[in-house]
C-alpha positions, 0 to 999 in steps of 0.5 A: 847788639850788646857791649859783650857782643862787640867785645867778642867780635873785636877779640875774635878779629884779633884772634883770627888776625894774629893766628893768620900772622903766625902761619904767614910770617917768615920770622920764627920769633915773630910767629911766637909773639903773634901766638902770644897775642892770639892766645891772649885775645882768646883768654879775653873772650873767655873773660867776656863769657864769664869763664874767669878760671879758664881764662886765667888757666889759658894765660898761665899755661899757654901764654906764660908757659908754652909760648915762653918755652917755645921762645926759649927753645928757639933761642937756646937751639940757635935757630935762625932769628931773622927771615927763614926761607924754610918758612916761606912755603906755598900757603894755598893748601893751608888757606883752603883747609882753614877756609873750608873748616871755618865755613863748615863751622859757621854753617853748623853754628848758624843752623844750630842757633838760627840767630837766636839769643842765648842766655849766658849761664851763671859764672863758673867757679873752680869748685863747679869746674872741678866737680864736672871734670872729675865726675862727668868728664873723668874718662875723656880727661884721662884719655886726653892725658894718655894722648898728650903723653903719647904725643910727648914720647912721639916727639922725643922719638922723632927728634932723636933719629938715632934711638933704636938704631944699631951703632955703625963704625966707619967701615960699615959693620955693626960694632959692639957696645963698649964701656967707658974704658973702650972694652967691648961688653957684648959680643961673641968672643972666646968663652962668651966674655965679650971678646976679651983676651985671656 
């Protein structure tokens, strides 16, 4: 066992442990900080595997942008900072799914490599990575972009339940849209002028 193997095992243990703490804690802010540790350890694993560009992209985008954005969203929306009972849910379904997935991946890796030594490729560069992405993997790259855009639109729609629903006044009937002055702009008034009096 080489030093790289020891580093990979140590960083893997830190990644798995902090990932478990992300889903096990009842504190939302602590979950975000544990996520920083998890993603940082994963970037360290990329560094050990001589994928420096992917490691720094991991740090800049995920640790430096996504997690910070998450923490700012928690603070700006006045989410509960302390322990929340909403986050204290039964963990056995997640443990069952996660454990089954981990065992399945471990069985696939053992069956594929049979504990044989794998030579590491040459260190990657930004030029080689860009050439591979935009030549051999351009279609999956674009499909992933469309998928992320659809996920963003779906998140906006789910966070705004009022989008697409007709406005209802207190009496329970649909009310027409109004302009800034409060005058109805649509409707079936006399002459089709939105109900304005002549």
